[in-house]
N, C-alpha and C positions, 0 to 999 in steps of 0.2 A: 305801264305806258311804253310803247315802242320808242326806241331812240333813233330810228332811221330818219334821215333828212327828207322831208316832204317838199320843202321849198328852199332853193339855194339862189341867192342874189349875189352876183359878183361884179364889183367895180361899176355900178350903174351910174351913168351920167345923164342928166337932162339939162341942156343949155338953152337959154333964151338970149341970143346975142352973146354979150359978155358975161351974163349972169348965169351961174350954175345953181339950179334949184336942188339938184342932187349932185354930189361931188365924189364919185367913186365909192358910192354906198354899197356895203356888203352886209349880208344878213342871211342867217339860216333858221328855218322853222322846222321843228321836229314833229313827226307824226303824233297826234293825240294831245299835244300841249296847247296851253293858252299862252300866247306870246304877245306882250304889249310893246308898242312903239311909243316912246315918249320923247319930249324935247321942247325947247323954248319956241316962242312965236317965230314963224318964218323959217323953221329948221328944215322944212321940206318933207314933213311927214305925209301930208295929203298927196303931194306929188309922187312920193314913193309908192303909196297905195295905188294911185292911178297908173303908174308904170307896171306894177305887178298885175293889176286887173286887166290891162290892155287898153284903158281909156286914153293913155298917152304912149307914144313910142319913144324909147330911149335914144339919146344921141350916141351912147356907147355903153358897153357892158353886156351882161348875159343874165337871163332868168331861166332857171331850170325848175320844173314842177313835176313831181312824181316820176322822175327819171327822164323827162322829156324837155327838150329845148323849146321854150315857148316865147322867146324874146321877140319874135316878129309875128306871133300868132294873134289873129284878131280876137276881140273880147268874147264874141259869141262862141268861138271854138274853145276858148279857155273855160267858159261855163260848162260846155259839153264834156270837157275833161275833168270837171269837178272843182273848179275854182269860181267861187261866187263872191259878189261884193254887196254890202249893204251901205247905202250912201249917207253922207253927212247930213244932207237935207232929205227929209222923209219923202219918198216917192211911191205913192199908192194910188189906186183908182178910187177917188173920193165918192163917185156916184154908183159904185158897185158895192155889194155886201161883202163882208169879211170872207164868206164862203166862196163867192164868185171871184174875188181877188186871188184867193189861194188856188182855186180850180184853174184859173188862167195860168198861174205859175206852173202848176203840175202839167198842164197841156203843153206849155212852151218847152218844158224839160223833156217831154215825151217826143218832141220834134214833129208834132202834127200841125198842119195848117188849120186855121180857124174855118170851120164850116158847120152847117146845121144838119148834116145828114149822117152824123156819127151813130154807130150802133148804140142802143140804149144801155147795154151792159157795160160797154167801155166808159160811157158817160157816168154811170153809177159808180164805177170803180174810181174814176177821177174825183168825184165829189166825196166819196168815202175817204180817200187819201187826204183831200183838202180838209175834211172835218178832223182827221187825226192830227194834222199839222196845227190847226186852230187850237185843239186841246193842248198840244205840246207847248205852244207859246202863251198859254193862259187866256185864250179867247174862246174857249169852248162854249161859254154861255152867251157869246156875242156874235155868233156866226151869221145871224140875219140882219145885223145892224150895218148901215152904210159906213164905208171907210171914213167919209167926211164927218160922221157923227161921233167918232171915237175921240177920246181925250188924246193929248199929245203922246203920253206914255203908251197908250193902247195902240196908237198908230205906229210907234216904233216897234212894238211887239209884233204887229201885223207885218211890218217891213222885214223884220227878222224871219217871220214865217215864210214870206215870199222867197227869201234866199234859201231857207231850209228845204222848201218844196223842190228845189233843184237837186237835192241830195248831195251837197258839196262835200268834197274831201277836205277842202280848206275854205274857210269863210273869212273874208276881209271885212272888218267893221270900222267905220270911220266915225268916231265919237258917238257910240250907241246911247250914251246917257245925256247927250247935249240937250239943254233946255228943260230937264226933268226936275221935279220937286223931290224932296227926300224919300217919300213913299214910293214914287214911281222909279227912282234910281235904285232903291233897294229891291224892288220887284225885278227890274232888268238884271241887276247883279245876280240875284238868285237864279234867274233863267239862264244866264250865261254860264254860271257855275254848273248848272245841271247838264250843260252840253259837253262838259269835260269827258273826254274819252269817246264821245259819240261823233264829234267832228273836231278838226283842228281849227283854232281861232288865231288870227292875227288882228289885233285891234289897236287903233289910235284912240287914246282917252286922256283927258286932262285932269280928271278926278283922281288924284294920287292915292287917296284912301282906297278907292275902288281898284286901282291898278295893283296896289300892294296886296290886297285881299284876293285878287282874282288870278294874277299871272303866275305861271310856272317860271317863266324867264322874261326879262325885260331888256330891250335894246334902246339905247339913248342916241338920238340923232341931233347933232349940232352942226349948223352951217352945211347941211346936206350930206354929212358923213357920220357913220355910226362910230361913236367914240368908245362905247362900252356895251357889253352884253353879259348878263348873269342873272342869278336868282334875285328876288326882291331884296333879300338881306345884303347881297353883294353890291347891288346897285345903290342901296341906301347908304352904304358905307364907302362908296367909291368917291375919293376926293375930287376927281375931275368932273364927275357927274354933279356932285354937290355944288361945285363952283359954277358950272355951266347952266344948271337947271334947278335942282332941288333946293338950293339956297336962295333962289330968286323968288321973292314974295309976290312979284307981279303975276296977275292972273293971265296965263297964256291962252291964246286962241290960235287955231290952225290957220 
């Protein structure tokens, strides 16, 4: 795994009046790693992901991605540069097939406007790539099913496929296993593990068992600030993290 820094977040602040959702949060994500962001309820994890993705503009601070200052760059431009986000709430086209969902994502990444006069060869290439992505996320046998007919876990797999179709250098995942049963969670965990080295992942996840199995490094966010970053073992043994989060039996939600 390369140890170059792909994402560098420095002193990021997001204020809503007198409330700071993020309070000088700093974070670095290395190329090729799976990096987890954990913390108690209301810590600002989803806000931080929104700031990195471009869904929110920071009040102060700097975001550098792949050597480029993207602090004020709009979301679509960040996607074009290789930064993609999979949302906390599943967002797919329910009335389109799995294949059509993925073909649209491929088309959007290619930067073409939607029209019906595209050469047949290019259209065939787009659907071939969509079929590859479907296979990659475990939906190869379901390409003709409507998005709305998939189970919750399969919809999350499709949503991951939509993000992967943009060929991201960094994929932001907000609770990829939310609402899943044990079997679905295990499938998603295996899928995310299989992406190691293929793309860099930064994920928010409350399932600590999954986080400790999956992550190369973990950053802990408390009251909008990163208080610790390290390997799963280092984070598990960090007294400040244990006091702030891991020792808290309350089930946290973003």
